[in-house]
C-alpha positions in Angstrom: 2.6 5.1 6.2 5.7 7.1 5.6 5.5 10.9 5.1 7.5 10.4 1.9 4.7 8.3 0.4 1.7 9.8 -1.2 -1.7 8.7 -0.2 -4.2 8.0 -2.9 -7.9 7.4 -2.4 -9.7 5.2 -5.0 -12.7 7.4 -5.7 -15.3 4.8 -6.7 -14.8 2.4 -3.7 -14.7 5.5 -1.4 -18.0 6.8 -2.8 -19.6 3.4 -2.5 -18.5 3.1 1.1 -20.0 6.5 1.9 -23.3 5.3 0.3 -23.3 2.1 2.4 -23.2 4.2 5.5 -26.3 6.2 4.5 -29.3 4.1 5.3 -32.8 5.0 4.1 -35.0 6.6 6.7 -38.1 4.8 7.7 -40.7 7.1 6.1 -38.5 8.5 3.3 -39.8 8.2 -0.2 -37.7 6.1 -2.6 -37.3 8.9 -5.1 -36.0 11.3 -2.4 -33.7 8.7 -1.0 -32.3 7.9 -4.4 -31.7 11.5 -5.3 -29.9 12.0 -2.0 -27.8 8.9 -2.7 -26.9 10.2 -6.1 -25.8 13.6 -4.8 -23.8 11.9 -2.0 -22.1 9.5 -4.5 -21.1 12.4 -6.8 -19.9 14.6 -3.9 -17.8 11.7 -2.5 -16.3 11.0 -6.0 -15.4 14.7 -6.4 -14.0 14.9 -2.8 -11.8 11.9 -3.3 -10.5 13.3 -6.7 -9.9 16.7 -5.1 -8.0 15.0 -2.2 -5.9 13.1 -4.7 -5.1 16.2 -6.7 -4.1 18.1 -3.5 -2.0 15.1 -2.4 -0.2 15.0 -5.8 0.6 18.7 -5.5 1.8 18.5 -1.9 3.9 15.4 -2.8 5.5 17.2 -5.8 6.2 20.3 -3.6 7.8 18.1 -0.9 10.0 16.3 -3.5 11.0 19.7 -5.0 11.9 21.1 -1.5 14.0 18.0 -0.7 15.8 18.3 -4.0 16.5 22.0 -3.4 17.7 21.3 0.2 20.1 18.7 -1.1 21.4 21.0 -3.9 21.9 23.8 -1.3 23.9 21.4 0.9 26.0 20.4 -2.0 26.6 24.0 -3.0 27.5 24.9 0.6 30.1 22.1 0.9 31.5 22.9 -2.5 32.1 26.6 -1.7 33.0 26.3 2.0 
């Protein structure tokens, strides 16, 4: 992946993959396990969404910096 490409995590498949890795313990009650799975699912969704928001912000800042660098080079050459 190129540094100029933004990475996006699809929240739902990510959360489902996290759940798949969380097996029920041998003597764990179903209700306790399901509650833990629900919390884990919601936390994974929110984490992926937060990551995507941060990635979008960083990507926009990177594009803005590159644009400013190009403008500065143009200005330097024009007035040199």
